[in-house]
N, C-alpha and C positions, 0 to 999 in steps of 0.2 A: 504494500500500500504506500509506504514512504517513497519507494522507487517511482510509482505512478505519479505521485504528487510532485516529485522532483522534475519528472519529464514534462508535466503540464505547466509547471512554473517556468521552466526553461523555454518552452514553446511560447508562452505568453510574453516573456521578456523579449525574445527575438522578434515576435510579431510587433511589439511596441517599438522596437528599434526601426523596423521597416516602415512603420507608420510615420515616425518622426522624420526619417530621411525622405519619405515621399512628400512631406509637407513643405520641403524647402522650395523657395521660389524657382520657377523654371528659368527666368532671366534675372540673374543677380544685378544689383544696382550698378550703374556705370561707374567705372573707375578711371583714374588717370592712366591713359595708355602707356605712359613712360614709366609708371610704377611697376615693380616686379610683383607678379601675383604669386603668393605662396600657396602651395597645395594644402588642403585641409584633410583631416582624417575622414571626413564625411564625403569627400569628392571621390566617386567611384573610379574615375579615370586616373587619379593620382595614386590610388591604392593598387590598381591593376598594373599601371606602368609608371613607376616613380620618376622615370627620366623624361616623361612627356612634358613638353613645353606648352604653356598656355597659348591659346589662339587669340590673337588680337588683330583688329582691323588695321591694316597699314595701307596708306595711299600707294597706288601703283605708279611707277614712273610712266610718263606718256610715251607712246610709241612714236616712231618717226612720222607716221601718217598723221597722227593727232597733232604733233608739233607743227607740221606743215599747214594744217588747217587753221591753227591758232596763230600763225605767223601774222605780224602786224603789217598793215598796208603801208606802202611808201609811195612817194611821188616820182612819176616819170614824165618827162617833157619831150615832145617831138611832134612829128607830122603824121597824120593819118593818111595812109595810101593803100592801094589795092595791090596785093601780091598773089598772082594767080586768081583763085576765086575767093581769097580770104582778105579781110581788112587787117592791116598791121600798123603798128606804131614804129616809125623810124626815129629812134632816140637821138635827139640833137646833141647830147653830151658825149655819148659813147659810140655813136654811129651804128648801134646794134638795132636789129629788127626783131620785134616781139609780136607774136600772134595775139589776137585779142579774143577772149572767150565770148563776149557779148557783141556779136556782129551787128545787131540792130542799132545799138548805141553808137558804135564806131562809124557806121554808114552815114550818120547825120553830120559827121565832121570831116567828110572826104576832102582831102587837100588842105586842111586847116591845121595850124599849130595848136596843140592842146596840152593840157596838164591832166594826167591820168593818175588817180589814186588807185593802186592795185596791189595785189600780192603776186609774186612771181613764182610760177612753177618751173624751177630750173630744169627739171627733167624733160619738159616739153617746150621750154622757152615761151610759155604762154602767160599773159597777164590776165588775172582774174579781176575784172574791173569792179571797183567799189564806187567810184565817181569819175566822170569825165567832164571837163569844161574847157571852153576856149582859153587859150593862153593870153594873158593880158600883158602886152609889152608897150 
């Protein structure tokens, strides 16, 4: 009989422990991401694998495609002309020729000196136009 009572008491205590651990919040309060998180004895991952490192959200470095998209626009000055079937900007400072991504905007300034605010896609030598306006000299 004592043995049966001991087994029942042991099962009751282990059930109580499971209930307490099940009542822990699923999402612990936010912590400073730079602070080291110390594993607790109630953390199942820490007890199963004591060398496990805590998972924290870290910002990812931008990829080269992302950094190209976020490149700031700069000013280009030159003359709009037709090269084949495309409108291009003949840069007055460097004598370089750049294709223009917005052909409708460029067409309006045929033969005129303009100032183009754009980002340069160096791989295709294309200006992605932000703004285009007549050059004021």
